[in-house]
C-alpha positions in Angstrom: 0.1 0.2 0.1 1.4 3.5 -0.9 2.0 6.2 1.7 -0.4 8.8 2.0 2.3 11.5 2.3 5.3 11.8 -0.6 8.4 12.9 0.2 9.9 14.1 -3.0 13.4 13.8 -3.9 14.3 17.2 -4.4 11.6 20.0 -4.3 13.2 22.9 -6.4 10.1 24.9 -6.3 9.8 25.0 -2.7 13.5 25.7 -2.5 13.2 28.6 -4.6 9.9 30.2 -3.1 12.5 30.9 0.0 13.7 33.7 -2.3 10.7 34.1 -4.7 10.6 37.8 -3.6 14.1 38.4 -4.2 14.1 36.4 -7.6 11.3 38.3 -8.8 12.8 41.6 -8.0 16.2 40.9 -9.6 14.3 39.5 -12.8 12.7 43.2 -12.9 16.0 44.9 -12.3 17.3 42.8 -15.4 14.5 43.3 -17.6 14.5 47.2 -17.0 18.2 47.3 -17.5 18.0 45.6 -20.9 21.4 44.1 -20.5 21.0 40.4 -21.0 24.6 38.9 -22.1 27.8 39.6 -20.4 26.6 42.7 -18.3 27.0 44.0 -14.6 25.1 40.9 -13.2 27.4 38.6 -14.8 30.6 40.5 -13.6 29.1 40.8 -10.1 28.6 36.9 -10.1 31.9 36.4 -11.3 33.5 38.3 -8.7 31.5 37.0 -5.7 32.0 33.5 -6.6 35.4 33.7 -6.8 35.5 35.5 -3.6 33.6 32.9 -2.0 35.5 30.2 -3.0 38.9 32.0 -2.7 40.0 32.0 -6.3 41.3 34.7 -8.3 39.5 34.4 -11.4 35.9 33.2 -11.9 34.4 33.1 -15.8 30.6 32.1 -16.5 29.8 29.5 -19.1 26.7 28.3 -20.7 26.7 24.9 -18.3 28.9 22.7 -16.5 30.1 20.5 -19.4 31.2 23.4 -21.4 33.2 24.7 -18.2 35.3 21.4 -18.4 35.1 21.6 -22.3 36.8 25.1 -22.5 39.3 24.2 -19.7 40.9 21.3 -21.8 40.3 23.2 -24.7 42.6 26.5 -23.5 45.1 24.2 -22.5 45.5 22.8 -25.9 45.5 26.3 -27.2 48.3 27.5 -24.8 50.3 24.6 -25.8 50.2 22.4 -22.1 48.3 19.8 -24.2 48.2 18.5 -27.7 45.6 16.1 -29.2 46.1 12.4 -28.1 47.1 13.5 -24.5 46.1 11.4 -21.7 43.6 12.8 -18.8 43.1 10.5 -15.8 39.6 10.6 -14.8 37.5 9.1 -12.1 35.9 5.7 -13.8 32.9 6.8 -11.5 31.3 10.0 -12.4 28.8 11.1 -14.5 29.6 10.9 -18.6 29.7 14.8 -18.8 33.7 14.4 -17.1 34.5 12.1 -20.1 32.5 14.0 -22.8 35.0 17.2 -21.7 37.9 14.9 -22.6 36.9 13.3 -25.7 35.6 16.0 -27.1 38.8 17.6 -27.2 40.3 14.7 -29.0 42.2 13.7 -25.8 42.3 10.1 -24.2 40.6 9.3 -20.8 42.1 6.9 -18.4 39.7 5.4 -16.1 40.8 5.0 -12.7 38.7 2.8 -10.3 36.7 4.4 -7.2 37.3 3.6 -3.7 34.3 1.5 -2.7 34.6 3.5 0.7 34.1 6.9 -0.7 33.0 6.3 -4.2 35.9 9.0 -5.5 39.0 8.2 -7.3 41.3 5.4 -5.5 44.4 7.6 -5.1 46.5 4.3 -4.8 45.9 3.4 -8.2 46.6 6.5 -9.8 50.3 6.5 -10.3 50.4 3.1 -12.2 48.4 5.2 -15.2 50.9 8.1 -15.5 53.0 8.0 -18.6 54.6 10.4 -20.7 51.5 11.1 -22.6 49.8 12.2 -19.0 49.0 15.6 -18.6 46.3 16.1 -15.8 44.3 14.3 -13.4 40.7 15.2 -13.1 39.4 14.9 -9.6 35.4 14.6 -9.3 34.1 15.4 -6.1 31.3 13.2 -6.4 27.8 13.5 -4.5 29.5 16.7 -2.9 32.2 15.0 -0.8 35.7 16.4 -1.5 37.8 14.2 -3.8 41.5 15.5 -3.1 43.9 14.4 -0.7 47.7 15.0 -0.1 48.7 11.9 -2.2 46.6 12.9 -5.5 48.4 16.7 -5.3 51.8 15.2 -4.5 51.6 13.0 -7.6 50.7 16.1 -9.7 53.8 17.9 -8.5 56.0 15.0 -9.0 55.0 14.3 -12.5 54.4 18.1 -13.5 50.5 17.4 -14.2 47.8 19.7 -14.1 45.2 19.2 -11.3 41.6 19.9 -12.8 38.9 19.6 -10.5 35.2 18.8 -11.6 33.1 20.6 -9.1 30.1 20.0 -10.3 28.4 18.5 -7.4 30.6 20.2 -4.1 29.7 23.6 -3.9 30.8 24.8 -0.4 33.1 21.5 0.4 36.5 22.1 1.8 39.5 20.3 1.8 42.2 21.3 4.5 40.1 24.7 5.1 40.1 25.6 1.3 36.8 25.5 -0.8 36.8 22.6 -3.4 37.2 24.6 -6.7 40.0 26.4 -5.8 42.5 24.2 -4.7 44.0 22.7 -8.1 44.9 24.6 -11.1 41.8 25.0 -12.6 37.9 23.8 -11.6 34.8 23.4 -13.6 31.4 24.2 -12.1 27.7 23.5 -12.9 24.9 25.3 -12.1 22.1 23.0 -13.2 18.8 23.8 -11.0 19.0 20.8 -8.9 22.8 21.7 -7.8 23.7 23.0 -4.5 23.9 26.2 -6.3 21.4 25.9 -8.5 20.3 28.3 -11.5 16.9 28.7 -12.8 18.2 27.2 -15.7 21.6 25.8 -17.2 24.6 28.0 -15.9 28.4 26.7 -15.4 31.9 28.6 -14.5 35.4 28.1 -14.7 37.6 29.3 -11.6 41.4 29.4 -11.5 44.2 31.6 -10.0 46.0 31.3 -13.5 45.4 34.5 -15.3 46.7 33.3 -19.1 44.0 30.4 -18.6 41.5 32.5 -17.3 41.9 34.9 -20.6 41.9 31.9 -23.0 38.8 30.6 -21.3 37.2 33.9 -21.4 38.0 34.1 -25.3 37.2 30.7 -26.2 33.8 30.9 -24.5 33.2 34.0 -26.4 33.4 32.8 -30.2 37.4 32.5 -29.7 36.9 36.4 -29.6 38.6 39.1 -27.6 37.3 42.4 -29.3 33.9 42.1 -31.0 33.9 40.8 -34.7 37.7 39.7 -34.5 38.0 36.1 -34.0 41.5 34.7 -33.4 40.4 31.2 -32.4 37.7 28.7 -33.3 35.7 29.4 -30.3 32.2 28.5 -29.2 29.3 30.6 -27.5 29.1 29.4 -23.9 28.1 32.1 -21.6 26.5 32.6 -18.3 23.6 35.0 -19.0 23.1 38.1 -17.1 19.5 36.6 -15.8 20.9 33.3 -14.4 24.1 35.2 -13.0 21.5 37.5 -11.0 19.9 34.6 -9.7 23.0 33.2 -8.7 24.0 36.2 -6.9 21.1 35.7 -4.7 21.3 32.0 -4.2 25.1 32.3 -3.2 24.2 34.4 -0.3 22.2 31.1 1.2 24.7 28.5 0.0 26.4 28.1 3.4 23.5 28.0 5.3 21.7 25.4 3.3 24.5 23.4 3.3 24.7 23.2 7.1 20.9 22.0 6.7 21.9 19.3 4.4 25.0 18.3 7.1 22.5 18.3 9.6 19.9 15.9 7.6 23.0 13.6 6.7 23.8 13.6 10.5 20.3 12.3 11.2 20.4 9.2 8.5 23.9 8.5 9.7 22.5 8.2 13.6 19.0 6.7 13.0 19.3 4.7 10.0 20.0 1.3 11.8 19.2 -1.2 8.9 22.1 -3.1 8.8 21.0 -4.2 5.0 22.2 -1.0 3.4 25.5 0.8 3.5 25.8 4.2 4.4 27.7 6.8 3.2 31.2 7.5 5.1 33.5 10.5 5.3 37.0 10.2 3.9 39.7 9.8 6.4 38.2 12.3 8.9 38.0 12.1 12.9 35.1 14.5 12.3 31.5 13.8 12.7 29.0 14.0 9.8 27.7 17.3 11.2 30.9 18.9 11.7 32.8 18.1 9.1 32.9 20.3 5.9 34.9 18.1 3.5 31.3 16.7 2.3 28.5 19.2 1.1 25.9 16.5 0.5 24.7 17.2 -2.4 23.4 13.6 -2.7 22.9 11.0 0.3 24.0 7.9 -1.4 23.2 4.5 -0.2 24.2 1.2 -1.4 22.5 -2.3 -1.5 23.1 -5.5 -3.9 19.1 -5.4 -4.8 18.9 -1.9 -5.1 15.6 -2.3 -6.9 14.0 -3.9 -3.8 14.8 -1.1 -1.7 13.7 1.3 -4.0 10.6 -0.5 -4.7 10.2 -0.6 -0.8 10.8 3.3 -0.5 8.3 4.2 -3.1 5.5 2.3 -1.4 6.3 4.3 1.8 6.1 7.4 0.1 9.8 8.1 -0.6 11.1 9.0 -3.7 14.5 8.1 -4.7 16.9 8.4 -7.8 19.7 6.3 -9.0 23.2 8.5 -9.8 24.2 6.8 -11.9 22.5 3.5 -13.3 24.7 3.1 -16.3 28.8 4.0 -15.6 30.3 6.2 -18.6 32.4 3.4 -20.1 29.2 1.1 -20.6 27.8 4.0 -22.3 27.0 3.4 -26.2 28.5 6.8 -26.6 31.5 5.6 -25.5 31.4 1.9 -26.8 35.3 2.0 -27.5 35.6 1.6 -23.8 33.4 -1.0 -23.2 36.1 -3.7 -23.0 37.3 -2.1 -19.4 37.7 -4.2 -16.9 36.2 -1.7 -13.8 34.4 -4.2 -11.5 34.2 -1.8 -8.4 32.7 1.1 -10.6 30.1 -1.2 -12.1 29.4 -2.6 -8.7 28.7 0.8 -7.7 26.6 1.8 -10.8 24.4 -1.3 -10.0 24.1 -0.7 -6.2 23.4 3.1 -5.3 20.4 4.9 -4.5 20.2 8.5 -3.3 17.7 9.3 -0.5 16.0 12.6 -0.4 17.8 15.2 1.3 17.3 19.4 0.7 17.2 22.5 2.8 13.4 22.5 2.8 12.9 19.2 4.2 10.5 19.1 7.5 11.8 17.1 10.4 8.8 14.8 9.6 9.8 13.8 6.2 13.2 13.0 7.4 11.8 10.6 9.8 9.8 9.0 7.3 12.8 8.6 5.1 14.5 7.1 8.3 11.4 4.7 8.9 11.0 3.7 5.6 14.8 2.5 5.2 14.6 1.0 8.7 11.5 -1.0 7.9 12.9 -2.6 4.5 13.6 -6.7 4.5 14.7 -8.3 1.8 
């Protein structure tokens, strides 16, 4: 029997209603100004987001995939990389991380994740490095920082670029610094369901490298520094004024909303007692989930060998869940050339993970409904 109450996985409308009046006001402001591309709202957001992270430069892009694409393209144009070079990347990630590499005629080198953290296993990276390797792309998956000192040391030892895919971890930290400001460069997504979500698509690149920042800006603007003069075969990838204005508002609430997410994750960790399911853990931390800032909890991901049974039970209990992600990149038809790879840990994760609702507008009753639903699961 289905539950009378229904807990949405993510109620974006309810989240945005928190600042509805501010969003309407900034819409009116942008409408009155009549500047919709590359105006004051974009420059304001770029400045504020860079300051929030602790980066020197921020360049808005049309989406998170473009952010990663233009990073790699910029390195090619600057002579740091060449077609056919290799980029080490987690095998356990969303396909965008891989598409950004292949789009630039670079070669993704898949590295298995840790079954403990779901992020790239740092102990497996060095064996994949060779003279063609030019960068390590670290994905802060589900919102948890994926960096550690060993990865940073490997980049230094082999003169590799450290690229952060920070699409899911706005506000997460490593050694007191925000993810997205630690590596040589980072790509960010502001897809509506993200921790910092626009009301449409959006993305950004952050870096401390002035030459890289200039190239990213030029390539995202049709390869043009001066209007109608095009030095590169660029693309049109710009964060528009309206989305930048919305993001400026939502950035003010990010820390508070992440704190609520951490509190919910702590409640799940404490009160979900069903030993059949595997709960997420923090990587190498003596802190509690509520205390630690290394995880921003974009997703709260449990794991069970018969995921379909868990999901069916939770649906019957009125709890909506999602799967991030059901098919790993190397098993997607779009990347059929990598289907032969032996990546059993990645495939196990993609078979077993299930994301529970977690958002800053969940009521205590909804939180407890999720907990009760998981605890009453029997297979």
